[in-house]
Every structure is written in C-alpha cells, then in structure tokens.
C-alpha positions in Angstrom: 7.8 9.0 -11.2 8.7 6.8 -14.2 11.1 4.8 -11.9 8.0 3.6 -10.1 6.6 2.0 -13.3 8.8 -1.1 -12.7 8.3 -1.3 -8.9 7.4 -4.8 -7.7 3.7 -5.5 -7.0 2.7 -5.6 -3.4 2.0 -8.9 -1.7 -1.3 -9.8 0.0 0.4 -9.6 3.4 1.6 -6.1 3.0 -1.7 -5.0 1.6 -3.5 -6.5 4.6 -1.1 -4.7 7.0 -1.8 -1.4 5.3 -5.5 -2.2 5.3 -5.5 -2.6 9.1 -3.9 0.9 9.5 -6.4 2.4 7.0 -9.3 0.7 8.6 -8.5 2.6 11.8 -8.2 5.9 10.0 -11.4 5.2 8.0 -13.3 4.4 11.2 -12.2 7.7 12.7 -13.3 9.6 9.6 -16.6 7.7 9.7 -17.1 8.7 13.3 -16.2 12.4 12.7 -18.5 12.5 9.7 -21.2 11.1 11.9 -20.7 13.7 14.5 -20.8 16.5 11.9 -23.9 15.1 10.2 -25.7 14.6 13.5 -24.9 18.2 14.4 -26.3 19.4 11.1 -29.4 17.2 11.6 -29.8 18.7 15.1 -29.8 22.2 13.6 -32.4 21.1 11.1 -34.6 19.8 13.9 -34.1 22.8 16.2 -35.1 25.3 13.4 -38.1 23.3 12.5 -37.1 22.0 9.0 -37.4 18.5 10.4 -40.5 17.7 12.5 -39.8 16.1 15.8 -43.0 14.1 15.5 -43.6 14.3 19.3 -40.3 12.8 20.1 -38.0 14.3 22.8 -34.6 13.3 21.6 -33.1 14.2 18.2 -31.5 10.8 17.9 -34.9 9.2 18.1 -36.1 11.5 15.3 -33.2 10.5 13.1 -33.5 6.7 13.8 -37.3 6.8 13.2 -36.9 8.2 9.7 -35.6 5.8 7.0 -34.9 8.7 4.7 -32.8 10.7 7.1 -31.1 7.6 8.5 -30.2 6.5 4.9 -28.9 10.0 4.1 -26.8 10.0 7.3 -25.2 6.6 6.5 -24.6 7.6 2.8 -22.9 10.8 4.0 -20.6 8.9 6.4 -19.7 6.4 3.7 -19.0 9.2 1.2 -16.7 10.8 3.7 -14.7 7.6 4.0 -14.7 7.1 0.2 -13.5 10.6 -0.3 -10.6 9.9 2.1 -9.3 7.1 -0.2 -10.0 8.9 -3.4 -8.2 12.1 -2.2 -5.2 10.1 -0.9 -4.8 8.0 -4.0 -5.1 11.0 -6.3 -2.7 13.1 -4.2 0.3 10.8 -3.9 -1.1 7.4 -4.5 -0.9 6.5 -0.8 -3.2 6.3 2.2 -1.6 6.6 5.7 -1.5 2.8 5.9 0.1 2.5 2.5 2.7 5.1 3.5 3.6 3.2 6.6 4.0 -0.1 4.7 5.7 1.6 1.7 3.0 0.8 -0.8 1.6 3.0 -3.6 -1.4 2.6 -5.9 -0.7 3.9 -9.4 -1.3 3.3 -13.1 1.0 0.7 -14.6 3.1 3.4 -16.1 3.9 4.8 -12.6 1.7 7.9 -12.8 -1.1 8.9 -10.3 -4.6 7.7 -10.7 -7.2 10.1 -12.1 -10.5 10.8 -10.3 -12.4 8.2 -12.3 -9.9 5.4 -11.6 -9.8 6.3 -7.9 -13.6 6.3 -7.5 -13.9 3.1 -9.5 -11.2 1.5 -7.4 -13.0 2.3 -4.2 -16.3 1.0 -5.5 -15.0 -2.3 -6.7 -12.7 -2.9 -3.7 -15.7 -3.9 -1.5 -14.1 -2.5 1.6 -10.8 -4.2 0.9 -12.2 -7.7 0.2 -11.2 -7.6 -3.4 -7.5 -7.9 -2.4 -8.2 -11.5 -1.6 -8.4 -12.2 -5.3 -4.6 -12.1 -5.2 -4.8 -15.6 -3.8 -5.5 -16.9 -7.3 -3.8 -14.3 -9.5 -0.3 -15.2 -10.7 0.5 -11.6 -11.8 -0.1 -10.0 -8.4 -3.1 -7.9 -9.5 -6.2 -8.0 -7.5 -9.7 -7.6 -9.1 -9.9 -4.0 -8.1 -6.5 -3.4 -9.7 -7.5 -4.9 -13.0 -10.9 -3.2 -13.1 -9.5 0.3 -12.3 -6.4 -0.1 -14.5 -4.1 0.3 -11.5 -1.6 -1.6 -9.4 -0.3 -1.6 -5.9 3.5 -1.6 -5.7 6.1 -1.8 -3.0 8.4 1.1 -2.7 12.0 1.4 -1.5 12.6 3.5 1.6 14.0 6.3 -0.7 11.1 6.2 -3.1 8.6 6.4 -0.2 10.5 9.3 1.4 10.6 11.2 -1.9 6.8 10.8 -2.2 6.4 12.2 1.3 8.6 15.1 0.7 7.1 16.4 -2.6 4.2 18.7 -2.7 
C-alpha cells in the first residue's frame, strides 16, 4: 500500500458525499442495535431482573428509568462507533468512502491501528470536524491531525484493489 502514501488528500465535497452515504448506514446500524437492545431489555423485564414498577408496557419501563435509557443509548452509539472503527481498521474505508473512492490512512499509506480509529471517531463529532478543512491549507481536518491520519482520494484501480484484497 505504499503507493497510497502519496495519494492526494480528499476535498470537503467528496468527504461530505461519503458522509451522506455513511449516515444512512450508521442510522440503519443504530436502529438495528436499538432493536437488539430492546429485545434484550424485554427479556430482562420478562424474567424479573428489571422490575416493571406497575407499568404495562416494556417501553414505558425503559423510558422511565434514566439508567436503563442511558445504557440503551450508549449501546446504540457504541454499535455505530464500532462500525466506523472496524471499517477503518479493515481496509480504511466505510461504505460511503468506498463509493466515493476515499480512504482513511496513516500518512505513510498504512492502515490505522485501533487507537487511531477510536480517537478519530471520538474527535470527529459526528463528521462536523471535517468542516475545519475550510480553513486548513493542507487538506487535513482537525480529526485527521489529532488522530495522525489523512483521508485520500483513490484512483479507480486503487479502490478496486482494496475491495478485492482480503
């Protein structure tokens, strides 16, 4: 992958286009995680681990408890975060990045490690950090700099080779 070390950095427009795709995937993962977590919570209520408190519906039990509600939201957000970390560690691309021929990588062209990927997610603020490109002359957003990474544009051939390799 050393040929990717000199790939041009991605523009804000391409990053935004990939973000739109990734937002839809992230929303689907968020919803799926919500369904799984609600099913688990329903089991906990039905076996008596969580007291119904006189309520009829399980959703009311969940929504009336700040602790369970917070755990539910954190679980869903962790599922979405894991999606990005896994994608970036695996090939440096999310589905949206693949469609727009973008890749996140270290400046030497290698894949991010787990620490960099988690840091990148945390400091991206849901993608808002990419707007710091508006005043950066080097094409590096705030989350790129903090995580020691960059987002580059790939050629069709480079993108295809990433998709084909295990």
